[in-house]
N, C-alpha and C positions, 0 to 999 in steps of 0.2 A: 419274334425272333422270324417266325415264317414270312411275316409282312415286311420285314425289315430286308430278307436276304431276296424274296420276289422282286422288291422294288429295287434292289442294285442290282438284279439280272436286268431286267427293263432298263435300267439308265447305261447299263455296259454294251448293251446291243444297239443303242439308240444313234443312229447316222449323226443326229443332229449336234448330241451331247458331245461326240467326237470332234467335230468341226470346231464346237466352240471351245473345247479343251486346247484343241492344237491352235487356234487364235489366241488365246490368252497367255500359250507359252510364247508364242511367237511375239505378241506384245510385250512380254516380261523381260524377254532377251533382248529388242531394240530398247526399249525403254532405260533398262538397270544395266547392258552390258556395251550394246553399239553405241548408242548416245553419249553415255559419259568418255567413253573412250575419243569420240570426236572432237568432243569440246575439252578435252584435257582433263578431265575433272577425277580420273580413277574411280576406285571401287564404291559405290556408294553404300553398301553394307558395311564395309571395312570402315567407313567416315563416321556411320553414325555407331558402330561399336568403338570410335574414339570418342564420342562424345561422353558427359557426364549423365549417367543415370540417371539423374534425377529430372536434366531436361528431357530426355526422352519419355519419362514416366509424365511430367508435366503435358509435354504435347499430345501425349495419349490420353490424358484426363482431359484435354480440354475436346479433344474428337469425341469421346466417350458423353461429355455435357451434351454436346452438339447433336449428337444423334436421340439422347434422352430427352431433349427438349421439343425435338421434332414429334416425338411420340405423346409427349406432355400435348402440342398442340392438336394431335389427333385427339386425344380425349375431350379438349374445349370444343373443338368445332363440330364434333358428334352430335347431331340432334338428339333430343331425347335424354330422357332421365337415368334409364338403366343402360349400361354399357360394358363391353367386354373389360377385365381386368387391365391395369396399365401393362403388367409383365406381358401379358397376351397382345397389346397394340403394339408394345415396343419389337417383340419378336416377327410379328405381321410387317412393321416398317421395315426392319432388317431384310426378310424376307424379298418384299419391294427392291431395295436398295442392290440386292446381290442380283436380282435377273436384271435390274437396270444396268449394271453393269459389267453383263457377261453378253448382252444380246444388241447386236447394232438397232440404232432406232428404238432402245428397247425400253423407253417411257410408253408406248402403249401396252407392250406385252407385260410390264411390271405393274402396269395400272390394272391388269385384268386379273394377273394373281392376286393382288392386295385386294381387290372386289371380291375374289372367291374367298378368299382367308374370311374376310370381314363379314360375308353375309354368312357364312359357314359359323362364324363364330356367335352368329345372332343378330347381328344388324341388320336392319332394315336395308333392301337393295337400295331405294331412295335416298336414305339417309346416308350409304356408304359412297353412293355416288356425289352428294351434297358436298360433303364431308373433304372428297377428295377434290372436288373444284375449287373450294374456299381454300384449301392448303397451296394448291399448285398457283393460282393467280395470286393468293396475296405472299407466297413467299416471294414471286417474282418482281411483283411490286417493290416489297420492300428491299430485294436487291437491287431493283433500278434505283429508289432513294439513296441506299448506301452507296452506288456509284456517283450520282449528280451531288452528295454530300462529299465525296471523297474529291471531286472535281472545285467545289467551291472551298474546301479547307485547304487543298495543295495550291492555290492560286497563291498565297503569300509564303510558301514554302520552297517550292521546286518552279523551274521554269515549265509550262504547260505550253503545248503547241496547239493550235488551231482545231487540229484533230480531236483530241479530247475535249475541249471546248464544246465543241459541234456535236460530239455524241452525249456529253453532259448535258447540253440543252436539249437534244431530241428525248433524251429520256424523260426529261422533266415535263416535255410537252406532252408525251405518253402517258405519264401519271396524273395531270392535269385532265387529259380527255377519259382516263378512265374513272377517277373522280366523278367528271362529269355524267358518265356512263351510269355509274351507282346512282346517283342525284335522278337520272331518267327514270331507273328501274323500280325506284322507291316511290316517285310521285307518277309515273305516267306508265304503269306496267304493261296494259293493253296495246297502246301506241307503238311500244318497245317490241310487242309479241308481233305485231303485224309487221312491222319495217323488218324485224330479223326473219320473218318468214318470206319476205320480197327478197330480202337480199340471197337467203338461201336459192330461191328457185333461179337466180342469176348463176349462182356458183354452183358448179357442178357437183363437184366433190360435197358438198355441203346438203344434209337432207332438211326439208322444214319439220319436220315432227321432232327431229333429235335438236335442233336449233333453238324450238320452242321450248323443250326441256330443260335446256342448258339455261335459256333467259329466266325463264321462271324459277330455276332452281337458285339462279343466283340472288335474284329477288327475293326470294324467302329468305335465305341466309342474311342479307342486307337486312330485313325485316326483323328477324332475329337478332340480331348485334344493335340494332337501334332500341329496340324494348330493353335489352341487358348492355349498356355501353359497359360495364366492367369486365363482360365477357371479351367486347372486343379490344379493350387496353390489354389484358391478358393475352389474347391470341398475339397481339402485335408484340407486345415484350418477348413472348416464347419464339417470332419468328426472329425477331432482332437477335435473339440470343443463341439461337441455331445458326444462324452466319455468323455472328460474333465469335461464339467460341472456334468454329471451324478455323476463322480467319486469324483467331490467338493463337492455334496450334501451328498456322503456317509461318506466323510473326515469331514464335519459339523456337522452329528449325531456322529461321534466318538468323536471331541473334545466338544461336549456338555456332552458327557457321561464320563468325564475323560482322555480320550486318544489321543494324538496326532500324528498319525503316520509316520515316515519319507516317502519323497515321494517316496522312492526306494518300501519300504514294501507296500504302497498303490497301487503303479503300478502294482506289483506282483500280491497280493491278489485280486486286484478289475479285471485285465484280465483274470488272471486263472479261475475265476469264472464265467466271460461272455464267455471265450472261452469253457467251461464245459456246458454252456447251451446253445449251440449250437447243442448239442445233443439233437436229438426230442424225447425225453423219456418221460417229463410232458409239460404240457402248459407253455411257457415262462421260461423254467428251474425251476419251482418253486420245491424247495426243494433241487434241485443240487446245485444251487446258493448260497443257505444258509447252506448246508452241507460243500460245499468248503471254501465258503468266513470265516465263523466264525474261525473254528481253524486254518485256514491260517494266519489270524489278531493273534488269541490266542497266535500261534506258534511266532509271532514277537514281542510279550511282552504285548499284549492288555489284560487287566482282561476281564476273560470269560464272566463274566455277561454283561460288556460295549461293548464287541465285538457282544454280542447276542443283546442287546437292540440297539445298533448303528445299525445293521444288517437288522434287524425286523423292524426298525423305517424308514431307508431308502426304503425296500420293499413296504412300504405303499405307499409312492410316487411314486417308481419306477415299482412297479407290480400291485399293487389293485386299486391305483386311477384311472389308465388309464383306467379299464374296463369299469366303470358307465359313464367316460366323452367321453370315445369312443364310447359309445352305443350312448349318445345323440349328438354327433358329425355326427353319422348317420343317425340317425333321423331327424336330421337338414338338412342334404343333401337329401334325400329322400322326404321331405317334403316342400324342397326349390329348389336349383338351378339344382339340378337333377332331378327334379319331372318331367318335360317334357325331351323329347329325345334330346341331342345334335346337333346341327347343325355345319356337319364338312364340312372344307375345301376339295376341289377336292382332288383326289388322287394324291400324290406326290407333293403337292405345300408348303407340310411342314407347313402348317397352321393349327391352332385349335380355337375352338371357345373359350371365356374367359367363368370362372366357374361363 
């Protein structure tokens, strides 16, 4: 109790925490009070209370499954044979998500928090970095595939303007280049390292040593998946489930408010909004996601009020709820399995203590 009380007092005195709290409150007011009034959609929470409870529970279940799939992916991509327990990894990922959703450009900060929690739970530093790189790169590549698939699917369903087609082609080209890069890493690693170091010297904000470490890490992960194709298939399946269950949560709210989108429409709108959210301008892409997703859905024929209510309802589960849940997850880790320093295996043995 003394540890918890001391931590609470430090949080109360932190100026950063006060500013973050104020920003979160202001974002909540703008998103759920001001914006609905401007667009004439009424009270979002009142609209949610008017929905059948079974639909809300179904949407919440889809979102929970999405988060569970991401932590299962963490388990799959972590190298080594001994890893923290799944429930420990789930709480680490929830803590990461909470930080990402409250700090502007929070990807770097949340990655540092996740790295610290993983290493404290017994994961070797290099393994923690490796898993993080593979998850981020893999998830974003699959998201690009989903966007391209949405454009191809929607060609026979709705009128797609040239901007969507151009974006779809650009994404597919980037995916092809990424696959080519992975092939080069697998077959010509040293040449790729030399090229990466030369590029880093030309770009001021890149460090040659860090760039080389990134290239070698990706090459090692590529080799690992090549040796174990079933692991690769499982990782891809979990990434698709991670995005798919989250999209299903959004689709459930859209259907609840009276609009059932075609698969191509949903994939385009959902993937485009999440690709835009990768821009580190606002915490977790708040404002950017809504600003892209609502008009895109409306452009595909969804009533504006239904699109807004569905997106804001989805964001309660997708964006806002993980903040307090992630805070509680972090607290449970620091007061539980991560309270004592981890007992690590000997360097190079590939083993870690269980969380």
